[in-house]
C-alpha positions in Angstrom: -19.0 1.1 -9.5 -15.3 1.5 -10.5 -12.7 0.2 -8.1 -10.1 2.6 -6.8 -6.4 1.6 -6.7 -4.9 2.4 -3.3 -1.2 2.4 -2.4 -0.1 2.0 1.2 3.6 2.4 2.3 5.2 1.6 5.6 5.0 4.5 8.0 7.6 5.3 10.6 8.9 2.1 12.1 11.9 1.2 14.3 13.7 -0.3 11.3 12.6 2.5 9.0 12.4 5.8 11.0 11.4 7.7 7.9 9.0 5.0 6.6 9.6 3.1 3.5 8.3 3.1 -0.1 9.7 -0.4 -0.6 7.4 -2.0 1.9 3.6 -1.9 1.5 0.5 -2.8 -0.4 -1.4 -1.9 -3.5 -5.1 -2.9 -3.5 -8.3 -2.3 -5.4 -11.5 -1.6 -3.5 -14.8 0.3 -4.0 -14.8 3.6 -2.1 -17.5 6.0 -1.2 -17.1 9.6 -2.3 -15.8 10.6 1.1 -13.0 8.0 0.9 -14.5 5.3 3.2 -14.7 1.7 2.0 -18.0 1.1 0.3 -19.1 -2.1 2.1 -22.4 -2.4 0.3 -20.5 -2.3 -3.1 -17.9 -4.7 -1.8 -20.6 -7.2 -0.8 -22.4 -6.9 -4.1 -19.3 -7.2 -6.2 -16.9 -9.6 -4.4 -18.4 -12.8 -5.8 -17.9 -11.6 -9.4 -15.1 -9.1 -9.2 -11.8 -9.8 -7.5 -10.5 -7.1 -5.1 -6.8 -7.7 -5.7 -4.1 -7.0 -3.1 -0.3 -7.0 -3.9 2.1 -7.0 -0.9 5.5 -5.7 -1.8 8.3 -6.1 0.8 11.9 -5.3 0.0 13.9 -8.6 0.1 10.8 -10.8 -0.3 8.9 -11.9 -3.4 5.6 -10.0 -4.0 2.5 -11.7 -2.8 -0.8 -11.5 -4.6 -4.1 -12.0 -2.9 -7.4 -10.2 -2.3 -9.4 -8.1 0.1 -11.7 -10.3 2.1 -14.2 -10.0 4.9 -14.1 -12.8 7.4 -15.8 -13.5 10.7 -12.9 -11.6 12.3 -13.2 -8.6 10.1 -11.4 -7.3 7.0 -8.1 -8.9 5.9 -5.7 -9.3 3.0 -5.7 -13.0 2.1 -3.3 -14.8 -0.1 -4.6 -18.4 0.0 -7.9 -20.1 1.0 -8.5 -20.2 4.7 -7.5 -17.7 7.4 -4.0 -19.0 8.3 -2.2 -16.4 6.1 -4.6 -13.6 6.5 -3.3 -10.2 7.4 -6.0 -8.4 9.5 -6.7 -4.8 8.7 -7.7 -2.9 11.8 -11.1 -1.2 11.4 -10.8 -1.0 7.6 -14.4 0.0 7.3 -13.8 3.1 9.5 -10.7 4.4 7.9 -10.5 7.0 5.2 -8.5 6.2 2.1 -7.0 9.6 1.5 -3.3 10.4 1.1 -1.8 11.1 4.5 -4.2 8.8 6.4 -2.9 5.7 8.3 -4.0 2.1 8.4 -2.7 -0.8 10.6 -2.2 -4.2 9.2 -1.5 -7.2 11.4 0.5 -10.2 10.1 -0.5 -13.7 10.9 2.3 -13.8 13.5 0.6 -10.9 15.4 3.2 -8.2 14.4 1.3 -5.0 13.6 2.6 -2.4 11.1 1.3 1.0 10.4 1.0 2.1 6.7 0.4 5.5 5.2 -2.0 6.0 2.3 0.1 7.6 -0.4 -2.3 7.5 -3.4 -5.8 6.7 -4.4 -6.7 6.5 -8.1 
């Protein structure tokens, strides 16, 4: 199953009332035809195929990591262990279609909403 490349950009936020295309994520993941994460494909592929995530944030260096599933749910992880994981709220229930929204929680507990802008 080919992986889809998904781009998420910061949605409306107090610091960015119109959202921001300079703050977000690009990730690769297997998707079902309807746009949901294909968990079965992820579980069968994740040991042999990396599901990369790139965090881009204006003013900070890009961070490279991967999509992981932990005992706490789905997350973007940048190093072994869970200390730096950014939890993705109900990732398995969200649709990856342009215009849909996804919430990512930083390790500090700050939650940000992102808009799906493209799926290729």
